[in-house]
MARMARKOL-603849 format. One record per atom (N, C-alpha, C, O): x, y, z. Coordinates in pm, whole numbers, plus 32768, in hexadecimal, padded with zeros to 4 digits. Example, Ala and Ser with C-alpha at 12.3 -4.5 7.8 and 13.67 -1.06 7.14 Angstrom:
% MARMARKOL-603849
85277DC7830C/84CE7E3E830C/85287EB6830C/85907EB4834E/85057F1F82C4/85577F9682CA/850A80038313/853D80728324/
END
This chain:
% MARMARKOL-603849
D9404D3D6C07/D96D4CB46BAC/D8F24C846B4F/D8774C7E6B52/D95E4C656AFB/D8E94C486A7B/D88B4BAB6A74/D8D54B536AA1/D84E4B906A61/D8024B266A6F/D7A64AD869E1/D7824B266989/D7924A7E69D6/D7514A5C696B/D6D249F76984/D6FD499969C7/D66449EA696F/D5FA49B269A4/D5B94941692C/D548495F6905/D5EB48DD68FC/D57948A568B9/D4F6488368ED/D4E6485C6961/D4AD488F68AD/D422487968FE/D40B48F26917/D3DB48FF6988/D417494768E6/D40149F4692D/D3424A23691B/D3014A75695D/D31549C268A0/D29849DF688F/D240498868CA/D1C849A068B6/D26649066927/D22348C76962/D22748E769E2/D26F49426A0E/D1AE48766A52/D17A48CC6AB4/D20E48E86B1B/D24149546B37/D24448436B4D/D2DF48676B9B/D31948BB6B82/D32949166BD3/D35B48BC6AEC/D38248F16AAA/D3A049976AC1/D3FB49E66AD7/D309498D6AAC/D2DC4A326A99/D3264A706B1E/D3844AC06B22/D2EC4A3E6B76/D2FD4A5C6C1B/D39F4A946C40/D3C94AF56C80/D3F44A076BE2/D47E4A226C15/D4B24AB76BD4/D4D04B0F6C24/D4BC4ACE6B54/D49E4B4B6B0F/D4854BC96B6B/D4D04C296B7A/D4074BB06BA8/D3E24C1F6C06/D4324C286CA8/D43C4C8E6CED/D45C4BB96CC4/D4854B946D46/D5494BD56D1B/D5824C246D67/D5824BA86CAF/D5DB4BE76C8B/D5F24C786C5D/D6554CBF6C70/D5924C906C27/D5714D136BE9/D5714D706C93/D5C34DC96CA4/D5044D476D0A/D51E4DA66D86/D5894D816DB0/D58B4DA36E26/D6044D3E6D90/D69A4D3E6DDD/D6B54DBC6DA3/D6ED4E106DE9/D6984DD56D2E/D6FC4E506CCD/D72C4DEA6C60/D7314E186BEE/D7424D9A6C6A/D7914D3C6BF0/D72A4D876B5A/D6BE4DC16B53/D7A44D556AE7/D77B4D996A6B/D72E4D0A6A47/D7514CAB6A8E/D6D94CF369F1/D6914C6469EB/D68C4C886999/D6834CFF697B/D6954BCC690C/D6874BEA6890/D62B4B6168B1/D6404B0B6906/D5B94B6E6848/D5724AE46843/D5454A8E678E/D5164ABA6725/D5624A3867AB/D55549DB6759/D50B499B6707/D51349206702/D4AD49E566AE/D43D49C766B2/D446495E65E4/D4AE494F65A5/D3EA493E65C6/D3C148F1654D/D376495E64EE/D3AF49786484/D32549896501/D2D749DB64BD/D2F14A8664E3/D3014AAC6557/D2F04ADC6475/D3174B7664A0/D2894BAE64CF/D2224B98648E/D28E4BFF654F/D2274C3B6538/D21F4BFB65E9/D25C4C386641/D1E94BA965FF/D1CB4B6D666A/D20F4B6C66F9/D2824B3E66F7/D1DA4B99677F/D1FB4BAA67D6/D1E04B716852/D2114B8568C1/D1724B13681C/D1334ACA687C/D1004AEA68E5/D0A34B2868B1/D0E24AFA698F/D0D74B6469B1/D0FA4BD56A00/D0C24C1F6A50/D1734BC769CA/D1E14C6C69DF/D17D4CAF6987/D1384C8E6927/D18F4D1E69D0/D1614D76697A/D1A44DBD6906/D21E4DC3690C/D1764DE868B4/D1D84E266831/D2374E8A6845/D2A24E936809/D2014EEC68B1/D25F4F3268D2/D2AB4F0D693E/D2B54F5D699C/D2E24EA26941/D3494E5269D2/D3C14E806938/D3C24E8768BD/D42A4E9969C8/D4A24ED3695F/D5094E45696C/D5704E3069AD/D4B04DE76903/D4F24D696911/D5274D946849/D4F34DE267FA/D5A54D346836/D5D84D3F67DB/D5A24CCD67AA/D5AB4C6767EF/D55E4CC8672A/D52B4C5066E3/D5844C3D664F/D5A54C8D65F7/D5A44B68666E/D5E14B7D65F9/D5814AF565B6/D5214AB965E5/D5B84AE96557/D5214A6164D6/D5AF49E864EB/D6274A0264E6/D577497664FE/D5D1490364E8/D5774884652C/D510488C656F/D5C2480C6504/D58847AF652F/D60847596583/D67C47756567/D5E546DC65FD/D6374695662A/D66F462365CF/D6CB45DB65F6/D6374616655D/D64A45C964F8/D6C046076494/D6ED45C0643A/D6ED468464A8/D72746AD6422/D7CB46DF6494/D7D3472964F5/D80646B06469/D88346B864AC/D89A47466492/D8C1479364EA/D87E476D640A/D8A7481D63EB/D87B4877642C/D8D948B16461/D81B48A76446/D7A148B56492/D7CF48CF6538/D7D14933657F/D7F748396551/D806484865FB/D899489C6626/D8BD48F76672/D8D4483E65BF/D984489D65E8/D969493465D2/D9BE49736610/D90A498D658A/D90B4A12656E/D8C24A2065E7/D8DD4A73663D/D84249B165F0/D7EB4A02668C/D86249F7670D/D85A4A2F677A/D8B649B266E8/D90D49AE6790/D97C49FB6788/D9D449FA67DE/D97F4A6266F4/DA064AC866F8/D9EC4B386780/D98A4B7567AA/DA704B2D67A4/DA6E4B826803/DA374B63688D/DA494BBB68E1/DA004B0568AF/D9AD4AE8692A/D9EC4AAF6975/DA344A566947/D9ED4AC96A1B/DA3F4A846A7B/D9D84A316AAD/D9FE49C56ADA/D9674A486AB1/D91C49AE6B1F/D8B249B06A99/D8824A0B6A55/D8A849286A99/D84548F26A38/D7B548AE6A7D/D7B048356A92/D75F48F16A96/D6BC488F6AD4/D6BD484E6A5C/D6CA488269ED/D6AA47AB6A81/D662475B6A14/D5D747136A57/D5CE46BC6AAE/D56347646A04/D50647696A56/D489472469DD/D410472F69F2/D4AF46F8698E/D48846D76907/D4A6461E68D7/D47D45D5687E/D4F346116938/D50A455F68F4/D4A5450C68C8/D433451F68F4/D4C5448A6854/D474444B682A/D3F8442B6871/D3F8441768EB/D3804426681E/D2EF43F76874/D2B3439E680A/D27343C767A9/D2D243146829/D28342E767DD/D20042B967D5/D1C342626813/D1D9431D6760/D12543266732/D0F3430766C4/D0994348668F/D131428E668B/D12242306642/D11A419C665C/D12841486603/D102417E66DD/D10A410D6713/D0C240A266BE/D0D4403466F2/D07D409C6658/D04B4062663D/D0684034658F/D0383FE5653E/D0CF40966593/D0E5408264F4/D15E406F64ED/D18B4060647C/D1C64067656C/D247401D6571/D26E3FD765C5/D2493FD7663A/D2CA3F87658C/D2DF3F396600/D3403F426658/D39C3F8B6634/D34B3F1066C0/D3A63F306743/D43E3F596737/D4853FB26766/D4503EDC66D4/D50A3F1B6695/D5123F896636/D5873F9B6614/D4CA3FD06606/D49A403E65A4/D48D40AC6615/D4E3410165FD/D43B40D26696/D44C410666AA/D4BA4148670F/D4DE41B5673C/D4DA40AC6714/D59A40A66784/D60140E46725/D6674124673D/D5D140C366C5/D63F41206667/D65341AA664E/D6B341F46665/D5C541C26609/D58F42756632/D5B542A766A6/D5EE431466AC/D59C42626709/D5D642C0677D/D65742ED6799/D689435D679D/D68E425967B3/D73242476790/D78442DB672D/D7DE432E673E/D71542B066BA/D76E430D6640/D76E43B4668C/D7CB43FC66AF/D6EB43C36691/D6E7442A66F0/D71C447F6748/D72744F9673B/D741443367AE/D77844586833/D80B446867F4/D85244C6681A/D83F43FF6786/D8AB44366787/D8DA44886738/D94844BD6745/D891449866E4/D88C4536669D/D8AA45A466EF/D91045E866E8/D82445B6675D/D857461467A2/D8C5462667CD/D900469267C6/D902459A6815/D99D45BB6860/D9D945C467F4/DA2046276806/D9EB45A26794/DA6445EA6739/DA6E4650671F/DADC46856716/D9D546A76703/D9E8476F66E3/D9FB476D676D/DA7147906772/D9DD475F67D0/DA1547A56816/DAB747C7685B/DAE14830688C/DAF04758684C/DB6E474D683B/DBB9478067EA/DC2247B16814/DB984782675A/DBCD478766E2/DBC7483A6706/DC2748866703/DB36485E6729/DB264904676C/DB7C493B67E1/DB8149B367FD/DBBF48DB6822/DBE14908688F/DB9549206900/DBC6496D6953/DB1A48E9691A/DAB049036976/DB2D48DC69F9/DB8B488D69EC/DB0D49286A6E/DB4948B26AC8/DAFE48786B27/DB2A48346B84/DA7248986B0C/DA2948566B9C/D99048616B33/D96048B86AE9/D959479E6B6E/D91147836B1B/D8A9473B6B8F/D8C146CF6BC6/D82C47906BA8/D7A347816C22/D75847056BCF/D74847246B59/D72246746BF2/D6FE46526B73/D67C46456BF0/D68B46236C65/D5ED466F6BA3/D58B460F6C20/D554457A6BDA/D53E454E6B6A/D55045596C3F/D52D44CE6BFD/D4B244A66C42/D45244EC6C23/D49944416C9D/D41E44376CB4/D40343BB6D35/D45A43646D41/D39743B76D88/D37C43676E02/D38042CD6DB9/D39F42726E07/D36542A96D32/D37A42166D4B/D3FA41F56D42/D3FD417C6D56/D45342166D32/D4CC42276D08/D50A41EB6DA3/D559418D6D9D/D4E142286E35/D4ED41F76EB0/D4BA41836EC3/D43F41856EBE/D50440E16EE3/D4CE408E6F05/D468405A6F40/D43E40BB6F7E/D42B400F6F54/D3B53FFE6FD6/D3FE3F997041/D45B3F48703F/D3C23FBA707C/D3D83F63710E/D37B3F187144/D3193F517173/D3863E73714A/D3653E367178/D2FD3E4771F0/D3283E997242/D25D3E02721D/D2573E0D729A/D27C3DFB7302/D2933D837310/D2913E35735E/D2B93E3F73E0/D34E3E7373ED/D3923E627453/D37F3EBC736E/D3F73ED77380/D4493F4F73EB/D4BD3F7673E1/D3DE3F777455/D4093FBB7496/D4124057747E/D3EF409674E2/D43840A17417/D430411473E4/D40D411C7357/D3EE40C77304/D41C41AC7355/D3FB420572D8/D43F41C17273/D4A34188729D/D42541B171DE/D45A4191718D/D4AF4262713C/D47042BE7106/D528425A7156/D58642C4712F/D5E142C470D5/D5E9425E7090/D621431070C3/D6C5430E7033/D70442BC704B/D76A42CD7008/D714422570AD/D73D41CC70A7/D70141717051/D758412F7019/D6904151702F/D63140FD6FFF/D63441466F49/D63541B46F13/D63540C56F26/D67440AA6E7C/D5ED407F6E50/D59C40526EA1/D5CE408F6DBB/D56440416D91/D5D53FF56D2D/D64140186CFD/D5803F736D26/D5FD3F1B6CCC/D5C73EE26C5A/D56F3E8C6C61/D6003F126BD7/D5D43EFF6B4E/D5A33E5D6B5E/D5E33E0B6BA0/D5303E416B1B/D4DB3DDB6B2A/D4AC3DD76BB1/D46D3D706BC7/D4B53E1C6C08/D4313DFE6C75/D3943DF76C4D/D3463DA36C78/D3773E5F6BF1/D30E3E596BB7/D2EA3E596B4C/D2A73EB86B25/D30A3DF46AFC/D33F3E0F6A51/D28F3E146A31/D2833DD369C9/D2103E406A5A/D1C43E596A14/D1983EFA69F3/D1333F1D69B7/D2023F526A2D/D2083FBC6A4F/D26540146A08/D29F405D6A58/D282402469A1/D2D2406D68EC/D2E340F16957/D35841186953/D277415469CD/D2AA41956A0E/D338416F6A24/D3A0417E69E5/D302411B6AD2/D374412C6B3D/D40340C36ACB/D47440DC6AF5/D40440756A6D/D46740586A3A/D4CE40DD69EC/D54440FA69FF/D47B410E69A3/D4E041796958/D51541F769AD/D57B42376993/D49A42166A3E/D4CF42926A8B/D56D42556AB9/D5D842906AA9/D55B41E36AED/D5F441676B4B/D67941986AF7/D6E241CD6B1C/D646416D6A6F/D6B241616A05/D70242186A1F/D77742366A36/D69442676A10/D6C442F669F3/D70B43416A77/D75B439E6A77/D6D642FC6ADE/D719432E6B4A/D79943036B6C/D7EC43526B99/D7B542716B56/D81642206B4D/D8D6427A6ADD/D95042856AEC/D84F42A66A64/D8CE42CA6A13/D90A435C6A53/D97E43866A4E/D87C43A56A99/D8C4443C6ABC/D8FB43FC6B35/D95D44446B4D/D8F843B06B7F/D95243AD6BF4/D9CA43946BC9/DA1F43EC6BD9/D9EF43106B85/DA68430D6B61/DAB143556B1D/DB2943396B0F/DA7B43BB6AE5/DAD2443C6A9B/DAED44A66B06/DB1845126ADD/DADC44976B7E/DB0A45076BEE/DBB144FC6BC9/DBF244976BB0/DBCA45506BCD/DC7945626BC6/DCA945F86BF6/DC5046496C11/DD0E46146BFF/DD6746816C38/DD50472F6BBC/DD6B47A76BC9/DD0B46CE6B40/DCFF474E6AD0/DC4D47376ACB/DC11477D6A7A/DC1646F56B05/DB9E46FB6AE3/DB5346AC6B61/DB2E46376B57/DB4246F56BD1/DAF946F36C31/DA7646D76C2D/DA2F47376C10/DA2046316C4D/D9A346536C2F/D970462C6CF4/D9B146096D56/D91346406CE3/D88A46256D3E/D81545E66D1D/D7EA45E16CAA/D7E645BD6D6D/D77F45846D39/D6F9457A6DB1/D70745566E25/D64F45B16D5B/D5F445CC6DBB/D591456D6DBA/D58D452A6D53/D53D45526E12/D4C644E26DDB/D47645196E2F/D484450E6EA9/D41145606DF2/D39F45C36E0E/D33B455D6E2E/D33B45006DDD/D2E145536E96/D26945046E95/D1EC453E6E4B/D1ED45866DE7/D19A451B6E82/D10945476E38/D11345BB6E5B/D11A45F06ECA/D11445F66DB9/D11946A06DB4/D0A446FC6D96/D09947206D21/D04C47286DF0/D00147746DB4/CFE748236DC9/D02148516E2B/CFB948596D9A/CFE148E46DBD/CF64495E6D18/CF0249446CD2/CFAA49BA6D28/CF664A156CD8/CFC14A1B6C5D/D0394A276C77/CF964A136BBE/D0114A076B73/CFF349A26B1C/D010499F6AA5/CFA349326B6F/CF7248B26B15/CF4D48B86AA5/CEE548776AA6/CF5E48DD6A3D/CF3A490469AC/CEF2485C6976/CE86483F6943/CF4B481F6995/CF6347A36934/CEEE473A69A4/CEC846CE6977/CEC747626A1B/CE4A471A6AAE/CE7A469C6AAA/CE3E46326AA1/CF2D46C06AB8/CF7D46146AC8/CF3B45E46B45/CEFD457B6B36/CF3C46166BB5/CEFA46016C39/CE9446426C50/CE4646126CA2/CE7646BB6C14/CE36472C6C32/CDA846E56BF8/CD50471D6C39/CD7046906BA8/CD0A46456B7D/CCA146106C31/CC2F462C6C54/CCF745D06C68/CCA945AD6CD2/CC7E46266D1E/CC2746146D74/CCA346866D0F/CC6146F76D6D/CC18474E6D0E/CBD047A16D45/CC18474E6C95/CBB147816C6C/CB1847226C47/CAAF47566C22/CB2B469D6C5B/CAD646476C6A/CA84462F6D02/CA1346016D14/CADC465B6D5C/CAB1466C6DEC/CA7646F36DE2/CA1246F36E29/CA8B47876D9A/CA4E47ED6D99/C9BD47D46D59/C95B48156D7C/C9B947616CEC/C92947636CBF/C8BA472F6CE0/C84447396CBF/C91946D86D4F/C8AA46876DC3/C8C245EC6D7C/C871459D6DAF/C8F445C66D41/C93B45476CFD/C98344CA6D9E/C97E44526DB8/C9AF45266DCE/CA1644CB6E21/C9BB448B6EBD/C9D444AC6F31/C95E44356E95/C93B43AF6F0F/C961434C6F5A/C932432F6FC8/C9CA430A6F14/C9FF42B76F28/CA8842D36F10/CABA43216EBF/CAD542666F88/CB4D42696F9A/CB9041DD6FB5/CB4C41786FC6/CC4441DE6FB8/CC5441596FA4/CCB4416C7010/CCDE41D97036/CCDE40D2704F/CD2740D370DD/CDCD40CE70BD/CE11406770B9/CDFA415070A9/CE7E4168707B/CEC541D07098/CE8E423A707A/CF3141D970CB/CFB8425B70E5/CFB9429470A0/CFB242537037/CFBF42FE708D/D005436D7031/D03A43EF7092/CFFE442770ED/D0C544077059/D0ED449B7079/D0F944E4701F/D13844D26FB7/D095457C705A/D09D45D66FD8/D0CF465F7004/D0D2468A7077/D0FA46A46F86/D16B47156FAC/D14647716F5F/D10247566EFC/D172480B6F84/D117485F6F12/D19A48946ECA/D21048926EEE/D15B48C66E58/D1D948AF6DB2/D24449476DC8/D29949726D7A/D21549876E60/D28049FF6E55/D2DE49CA6EB3/D35449ED6EB0/D2A749666F19/D32749576F5D/D36949206F4C/D3D6492D6F84/D34848A26ED5/D38648746EA5/D3FD487C6E15/D45848326DEF/D3C448FC6DE5/D42549986D98/D49E49A96DED/D51249826DEA/D4454A036E4A/D4BD4A1E6EC4/D53D49C86F09/D59E49FC6F41/D52749496EF9/D58E48F66F18/D5CC48BB6EC0/D63548836EDF/D59448B76E1F/D5F748C66DE1/D695493C6DB7/D70B49356D94/D61C49AA6DDD/D6B64A0D6DF8/D72E49E76E89/D7A749D36E85/D6E749E86EE3/D70E49946F34/D78949386F10/D7FE49326F36/D73F48F86EBC/D79C48816EB3/D80E48986E5E/D877485E6E7A/D80848E96DF2/D8A349176DA6/D8C6497E6E1C/D92D49BE6E04/D888499D6E98/D90349E96ED0/D94B49CE6F27/D9BF49F66F2C/D90D497D6F87/D93649206FEF/D92B48736FBC/D98548326FF2/D901484C6F92/D8DB47C66F46/D98B475C6F27/D9D347796EC7/D9AA46F56F81/D9D946C66F67/DA1646516EFD/D9DC45E56EF3/DA79466A6EBF/DA7346226E23/DA68459E6E31/DA8345726EA0/DA4045416DC9/DA0544BC6DEE/D9B344976E3C/D9B944236E66/D93F45006E6D/D90F44C86ED3/D82444D46EB6/D7D445286E8E/D82244A06EC9/D77844C36ED1/D73844E46F32/D75444B16F9F/D6BB45546F25/D66C45706FB2/D5E545626F78/D5C1458D6F0B/D59E45206FD1/D50545096FA1/D4F0457D6FE8/D51545AB7054/D49845AA6F76/D43446476F89/D3BB46306FB8/D36846216F5E/D38B46287030/D2F045FD7043/D2E446407099/D330469470C8/D252461370C0/D20746927110/D1F146757181/D249468C71D4/D163463271B1/D10145F671FB/D0F7455571D5/D0D3451B716E/D120452D7244/D0E844577222/D04044807275/D02D44C872D7/CFCD44297218/CF544435721D/CF2E43C771E4/CF81438D719E/CEC7439C71F1/CE85433F718D/CE1B439B70FE/CE14441470EA/CDDC433170B7/CD99436D7046/CD2443C970A6/CD10444270AB/CCE1435770EE/CC3D439D7140/CC6F442A71A5/CC2E4492719E/CCBA442271DD/CCF744A57228/CD0A45077193/CCBB456471A0/CD5045147114/CD85455770E7/CCF94589706E/CD0145F2702F/CC83452A705F/CC194549701D/CBBB4589706F/CB6645D97048/CBD345577102/CB6F45A67155/CB71462E7147/CB20467D7115/CC0746437193/CC4647017193/CC0947277104/CB93474A710E/CC44472B7066/CC1A4728700A/CB9147426FE3/CB6B47A36FA2/CB4946E57011/CAA147187006/CA57476A7086/C9E547947075/CAA647827114/CA8E47E67136/CA9F486C710F/CA4448B77132/CB0848A670C7/CB3648F1709D/CADC49207021/CAA5498E7023/CACE48C96FB5/CA4F48DB6F77/C9BF48FA6F8D/C96D49346F46/C9B648B87019/C92448E7703F/C8BF48647033/C84848627051/C90D47F86FFF/C8E4479D6FC9/C8D64720704A/C91A471970B0/C86E46CA7020/C87E466570A9/C8DF45FF70A9/C8F645D0703A/C91D45D27106/C9A8453B711B/C97544E170D8/C8FB44DB70CA/C9DE44737093/C9B94428706E/C98943C970D2/C9BF43BB7140/C916438070A5/C8BD43107102/C8DA427D70D6/C8D3422D7132/C8F7424F7068/C8F141C47025/C97241A57025/C9B041CA6FC1/C9C341587095/CA4C40E57081/CA454099701A/C9DB40616FFE/CAA1408C6FDB/CAC3402F6F52/CB4D3FD26F7C/CBBF40006F75/CB373F726F9C/CB8D3F006FAD/CBF53F026F18/CBDB3F1D6EA3/CC583EE26F50/CCE23EF06ECA/CCAF3E926E48/CCE53EAB6DDC/CC673E476E4C/CC7E3DE16DF7/CC263E266D62/CC253DFA6CEF/CBE73E966D98/CB983F0C6D03/CBFF3F396C81/CBF83F406C06/CC983F5E6D27/CCEC3F876CA4/CD123F106C21/CD4B3F2F6BB8/CCF63EC16C34/CD363E6E6B98/CCA13EA76B4C/CCAF3EDE6ADF/CC303E9B6B7A/CBB83EBE6AF5/CBFA3F4F6AE4/CC2C3F7E6A7E/CBF23F786B3A/CC1E400E6B04/CC7540346AB7/CC68408A6A60/CCE83FE96AD6/CD5C40216A8D/CD2F3FD069D1/CD33400F6967/CD133F6169DD/CCFF3F1D696E/CC8E3F8168FC/CCA23F886883/CC163FC96945/CBD240326923/CC20409968D5/CC1640C06861/CC8440C2694C/CCD6412268FB/CD39410568A5/CD6F4166686F/CD6040976889/CDC5407E6817/CD63407F6764/CD7D409E66F0/CCD9403F67BD/CCA740256711/CC674097670B/CC37409A6699/CC4341116752/CBD941686720/CC2241F76783/CC0A421F67F4/CC8842296711/CCB642A86751/CC944307674B/CCE643626759/CC1143216734/CBD443A16716/CB8343AC679B/CB4E441767B9/CB76432F67F6/CB204329687A/CB97435168C3/CC0A433168A5/CB6443BA6951/CBE4442369AB/CC0A43BC6A0B/CBE843D36A7F/CC5B433069EB/CC4C42D46A41/CD0842C96A5C/CD5D42B36A05/CD1E42E16AF0/CDB042EB6AEE/CDF742816AF2/CE4C42756B4A/CDE6422B6AA1/CE11417A6A97/CEA241946AC1/CEEB41506B0A/CEC3422F6A6A/CF8441F86A81/CF9C42236AED/D00B41F86B0A/CF6942706B53/CF8D427F6BBF/CF5641DF6C57/CF8841B76CC0/CEF041C46C13/CEAD415A6C63/CF0740F46C30/CE9C40B86C32/CF68409B6BFF/CF7D40726BCC/CFDC402C6C41/CFE83FB36C53/D01140826C7C/D07840746C96/D036408A6D52/D08B408D6DAB/CFB140956D72/CF8440A76E01/CFD0403B6E5A/CFE640566ED0/CFF03FD86E2E/D0183F666E8D/D0B13F7C6EC2/D0EA3F386F17/D0D93FD06E8C/D1543FF86EBF/D17640726EFC/D1EA40866F23/D0F440EC6F0E/D0EB41306F31/D11441367004/D0FD40F5706A/D15841AE6FDB/D19D418F708F/D1D3421F70E3/D215427670A9/D1B542267151/D1F642C17189/D27E428271B1/D2AB421871DC/D2B6433A7179/D32D43687196/D373439071EA/D33443AF724E/D40D43A571F6/D43643F07285/D48C443371F2/D4C643FA7195/D46F44DB7217/D4B3454D71DF/D5064599722C/D51446127217/D54945537293/D5B845AF72FE/D60D45AF72BF/D65945FA72FD/D64045917268/D6CE45BD7216/D6A9461C71F9/D6E5467A722E/D6234649718C/D63146A6713E/D5F6472F719B/D5F447A6717A/D5CB46F1720F/D59D475F7247/D658478172AE/D67D47EE72D9/D679474872B3/D6F64769733B/D75E47B972C0/D79D481E72E1/D7664784723E/D7F347887205/D7A0481971A4/D7CE488B71B2/D7454806715F/D71F486070E0/D6A748BD7136/D64A48B970E4/D68348F77189/D62A495471E7/D57148FC71D7/D51049207219/D570488C7175/D4F548B9712A/D46A489771B2/D445484A720A/D45948DF7189/D3A9492071DA/D33148F971B0/D32F4925713D/D2C448BE71C2/D27648627189/D1E048CF71B8/D1BC489E7223/D19D492471A1/D130498E71C5/D0CA490D71B1/D0E048A77170/D05A492D71F8/CFEA48D2721F/CFB3488C71B7/CFEC48AA714E/CF66484471A9/CF14482A7125/CEC84861710E/CEA8486C7098/CE86489C716C/CE0948BC7128/CE3049587143/CDDC49AC7162/CE99496E7136/CEC34A1770D0/CEC549D17022/CE9349F86FB8/CF0849727041/CF2D49506FC6/CE89494B6F5F/CE5E49676EF0/CE6949226FC0/CDBE48F56F50/CD80495E6F31/CD3749686ECE/CD9D49D66F9F/CD364A386F7B/CD5F4A816F04/CD0F4AA66EAF/CDC64A926EFF/CE504AD76E89/CE284A9B6E37/CE074ADC6DD4/CE174A216E31/CDEE49C06DAB/CDA249BA6D68/CDA049A46CEF/CD2B49DB6DDB/CC8949D26D83/CC7D4A6E6D44/CC474A886CD9/CCB84ACE6D9B/CCAF4B5F6D63/CCE34B4C6D00/CC984B4A6C9F/CD5D4B3B6CED/CD8F4B316C50/CD514AE26C18/CD3D4B106BA7/CD1D4A756C23/CCED4A216BA4/CC2D4A846B68/CBF14A7E6AFC/CC084AD26BF0/CBBD4B236BBF/CBB64B986B6C/CB664BC26B18/CC3B4BCA6BA5/CC944C386B2C/CC6E4C196A90/CC384C5B6A38/CCA84B866A99/CCA34B446A12/CC544B2D69D9/CC5B4B1C6960/CBE54B266A20/CB604AFB69D1/CB4B4A3469DD/CB0249D569C0/CB9B4A4D6A07/CB9849936A3B/CB1949556A8D/CAE648E56A8C/CAFA49CE6AD8/CA97498A6B54/CA0E4A0E6B5A/C9B04A026BA9/
END
């Protein structure tokens, strides 16, 4: 089996590449910059190609001879304040259409698309069940979030492209932690905890999962996933206080002791938007009112998803950050 991983120099994409290599597959990684390998070893038996998701020719060359495309580098709205919502949506749609067109033109037979938990619809209080793959975020439900809006547009396009000549499976990872988080996507929280800054907590649910388990589930999605289906790749339903307390224990720090009401989120988001240099998780906290636990039974039953204990994830992550000089 030959696979292409977009985002192979990134956190989740790099782990998907490792998982595919462990499966004995030939793996090609798409990167924008020559020489970059992300958290993968330079000695890894990866085939690297240079290209860009917005360059049709380089995309099609990257897809040439590939059977499975793991698309783990979808559009991320980094310039939320400099582009309008319409411009972000246009860019996200154009990028996804370009990826789909390149895959079809090159004869790729399967696409496993890494979406996000934000595309899982929010359940109302008292629903009597956990949110699952049947629940779909509706465009315009959270219009102040460019992230939520662009992600659902791309997921819809991916699912609509499912056909006999290009089978599409969508994954929806939850809050992903683990070694290899070069950009400190969520790893910054662990770094702050290890430095002793995690003395407060917010009353919010969270589902945490290890990047390595997410990656293994991606490979299984290519092998066992049903075309046209979504799979929530989650681990453990918990809450912020419990997650931070566990991480603090592993880091040898005191657990959080200061509870904060949810109304403080708006000022934090305001500060994060206006002072990007301050390490505030404004983008994640913007949607805290939509955070919820998830039912991951479908991925467990159909893909064999197994989530390792979160304390193991935290220990391995902290050891990796120490080795990188971040701690």
